C-alpha positions, 0 to 999 in steps of 0.5 A: 536466471533465478528460478523462484520457489513455489509455495503451495497454499492448500485451502480446505472447507468453505467460509462460514456464514457471515465471513467475507473474502476480505476476512479470508485475505487478511488471514492469508496475508498474516499467515504468509508474512509469518511464513516468509514468501518474499521472492517466491510464488504462491499457488492456492490449491485444494478442495476449498477452491470449489467453494471459492468464487473467482472474485474471492480468488482475485481478492486473495491474489491481488494482495500478493504485494501485501504478503510479500510474494512475487505473485499469488495465483489460482489454477484455471477451472470451471469457475474461471470459465464461468467468470469469463462468460458472466463478465461478457467475454466472447464464447470463442475466447472462453472455449479457447481458454478451456481447450488450451489449458486442458491441453497444457495440463493446467486445468483443475478438476476435482480429481486433479492430483496435488502439484509438488511444491517447494513448501506447503501451508494449509488453511481450513476456510471454516476457521476464518473469522471476521477481522480487521488489520492494522493499525499500521500494516496489512499483516497485523490481523485483529479478530473482530471479537478482540478489536476493542481490547487490542485497540486499548493495548495498542494505544500504550504499546511501544512504537517498535511494536507498532503502538502509539506509546501513550501514557495512562494520563493521556488515554482519556483525552477528548476535544468537543466539536462545536455545536454538535454536543459530541467529542472526538477521542482516541479511536474516533473513526474520522474516515470510513471508505469503501475503496480498493480495486479488488474489494470494490469489484467483488460483488459479494462484499459490495452487495453485503455493504449495500444490504447492511446500509439498507437495513441501517437506514430502515432502522434509522441509523446514521454515521456519526457526524465526524466520519468522512464517508466515501465509495470508490468502486473499482469498476462502473459495473459496480454502480450498475449492479448496486443500482439494479439491486436498489442498494445505491440509495441507502449507501448514499443516505449514509454518505457513501457517495461514489467519488470516482472509479479507481485509486481513492482513499486506498492510495491516499486520495482521501481528500482533506478532513474538515478544519474543525476535525483537524484542529480537534485532532491536533489540539488533543494530540488524538490518535484517530482512525480510518477504516477502509476496505483497501489493501494498504494501511501504511503509516501516513498513507491514508491521511496525514492527520490519521495515525491508525488505519484499519483494513476491513470488509466493505460491510464492516466499513459501513458498520464502523461509520455508524459506530464512529469509533474502533473503541467498541465491541461490535459483538456486544455493544450497539451501533446505535438506537432506532427512533423508538429507542431500541438498541441496534446491534451489528448482528441485527443488520448483518446480511445473510449469505442467502440475502447476498446471493439473492441480490447478486442475481441482479448482475448481468453480463450485459452490464460488463459488455455495455460499460467496457464497450463505451469506456472511452466515452466516460470522461468527456472532459479528458477527451477534450484536452488538447494534446500535443502531437509529434515524436518528441515531447515539448518540455514546458519549463513553467510546468509544475506537473511535468519536467525533464528529469535529470537521469541522463545528465553527465552520461557518456557512452563510456562506462566508468569503472566500478569502484568502492564507495568511500567516506559516505554519510548516513542520510536516513537510518530507520527500523523494520517494515519501512515501506515505499510509502515512507520512502516516497509518499503518494498523498497530500503534502503541506505548504511548509514541506520542501515540495510545498515551498517549491510550489508556493515559490511558483505561485501555486496555492495550497488548494491546488497542490494536489498530491505527490502521486499526481505530480510524479511527472515532476522530479523537482517535487518527487525528490523533495518528497522522498523520505517526506512521509509525516510518520517517518522516524529517522534515527539520525534525528531521533526527536523528530517525526517526518522528513527530517535528518541531521546534517552530520558535518554541521550537527544541524537538523533540517529537511532530508532534502536540504541535507542532501543538497549540503552533502552534494555541495561537499561531494559527500556520498550518502547511504541509508541504513535500514531494518527488515522488510525494507521497501515493502508495499507498493512497487512505487518506482519513485521510492528508488528514483528519489533515493538516487536523486538525493545522492544515495549510493547504497542502502544497507538493510537486514532484508528487502522486499523484492520489487524495491530491491530490484528498483534500486538496482535499476536506478544504480543504487547498490543494495547491501544486506547484513549477513545472518540476520544482523541489524544496525542495532545489533552491530552497534551502528549509530549512523554517525560513522563515516562509511565505506564499501570495500570490494567493489570492482568490475569483477564483482559477482552476484551475491558477492561478500563485501566489507562495510567499513564504519569508522574502525569496524569492518562488517561483512555484507552481502551484495544484493546484485543477484544476477549478471544482468543486475551487475550490468545495470549497476555497471551502466549506472542503472537500467535507463542508462543501459537501455539508452547506451544499447539503443545508441550503439545499435543506431 
C-alpha cells in the first residue's frame, strides 16, 4: 500500500476587508499547483484557522482536485461544532463528534502543538487580495488590480502560454448587435454565473453578492444586454436566507434568477447563448468571456462559444455582469452611471464585512432542518416517473439515454497472458494540462459531431440533444464524444481544433471516433502521447472509459493527475510515464512513428521500467502500475473484469 505524503499548509492572520473566501482559495490553488501536491494530502493548520469560518474552510477543501491533491482537510475544532449546531444537526451527534475527536487526539484548540508534516507551506491571510483565475485553468490567478493589463497580454500570448495568439490587427475587432446600439468585442462578458456547489453554499459570499446587487439596483445599474446571467445555488437553504434577508429580489432584478440547485454553468450546463450573440462571436472571431463563481474553467467546459473563462467570487460575478467586459480596471473605471449621470464605481457598491455579518444573522438552523427534512418533496415531476422494478435491468434498444455498454464483450473466465503492445499508432498527441474535460467533455454538442449525427440518425432533434453529461448512460454517445472537446488541439492534425485526427495509414483527416473505427478494422492498437498534468480536473470516469472504447491500449505522458491515472488502470489502459521529466517534444517524437511497448509480461512489477520503441528509437518509460493490486486489475483487463471474475468464482 502506498502511504501518501501529508503537506502542512500553515495559515496565519485573517482576511482583510473586502477579501472573500473565493479570493483565498484561488491563492491557495496557485500556491499548491506551484508546489506540486499530486497524490499528496494537504492539511490546513495554524492560528489563522481561528478567524476562518467553516464555510470558508469548505470552499478551500472542496477545490483539492484543482490544486491536485488527493484531499485537502482541516482539523475538527469548536468552529466545526458550531457549524453542526447551526445547520440543524442533533445535539447528541454534536456531542459525539466532540467526545470522539478529543479522545482520538483530533480536536484542535489554540494550544494544540503543530503536527509534523512531510513538507510545509505558509500563507498570511492578510496578504490575500481580490482576484480572478483564468482564462483556461483555476491555478492561473490574476489579481483584480491587474486584470485589464493581463487580459490585453493574454489576447496576444502564445497558445502554449494559455493565450489566444491574436495579431495586433485583430485586437480591435467588434460586431454591432442589431437594434441595441452596442457592440460585442474581445473581452465582452457573455456569461455571468453564480454557480458551484461550495461557493454558492457559503453564506458570506452569497450575502455579499446579494448586497452588491441591492446597491447596484438602488443606483440604477443593470447588466449589459449581451450578458447571460444565472444563479445556481448549491442548496435550497441559500434561497431561504436570501429571501429572509430581502436579497433575492435585487438579484433577480439584475437577471440572477435561480435556474436550479446543483451543477449548472460550472459543469457546462450554461444553456445556449442567443443566436445573435453566437453569430456575432463567429463573425468577428471574438474571444468573449464568462465570469463564474465555479471551481473549474477548463477550455470548452463552460460554453462551446466562449474561449476565455474566469473564476471569481459571487459579488465579482455580479460586478462583471454590470461592466459587461473584463477589459476594464474595476478599481479606477466606473461600472456605469446612475440616472443622474453620476459615475458608479465598484467601491461604491461593495458591501462591508459589517453589512455582510448583519444579514447573515437572518440564517436560522430551522432553515436547514426544514429543507433537508422534506428533500424528497422538492421534485414532484421526478417522483411521478414510472420506474421499473426487479433485480435485472431491462435494456431498451431504442433508448438514446441508456444502453448496455460493451465492457464485458469477449470476456472469459481465463486470464490472457500480459504481452507487449506491438505496432501501435498514435490517435491523439497533446501538450500540457490536458484535462478530463478535453478528453470527455460534459457540455452541449453540435449536430455535425459524431454524437450529434448518431442522435439525428435516430430522429432526435438538436433542441433535444441535451449534453454529454446527461447522456453518460449511453456508451455510443460517450465514445463518440471522447476527445471531442471543441478546444482540443491534437498535434497529429495540427491545423484543426476540436475532435479531429489524421488517420496515419491513409493520411486523411477525420474525426477521432471515425479514425478509431478505421484502426479497429485493421487490428491496429492505439496509444496517446501527452504532456504534464494529463487528466487534471474532474474525476470524470468516462475520460478513461471512452479512451478504452476507442481502442487505446496505452497512454504515455510526462506526468498524470492521480484520479485519471487510476481510472485508466481501472479500464485496463496502461499508463506509462517518460522518465526524468522528458517530453515527447524533447525526445523528438512526431507521433507518426510506429510504437511498441516492450517488457510487458505476467512477471511485471509496480513501477517497472519498460521500453517504448518508436521506429528506430528505444525510450525508457516508467510503468505507472503503482501497486500489486493495480497489476492485478491490468492483468484482468480492468477493475470491472476483476470484480466480475471474483464474483463468479465465489458463486
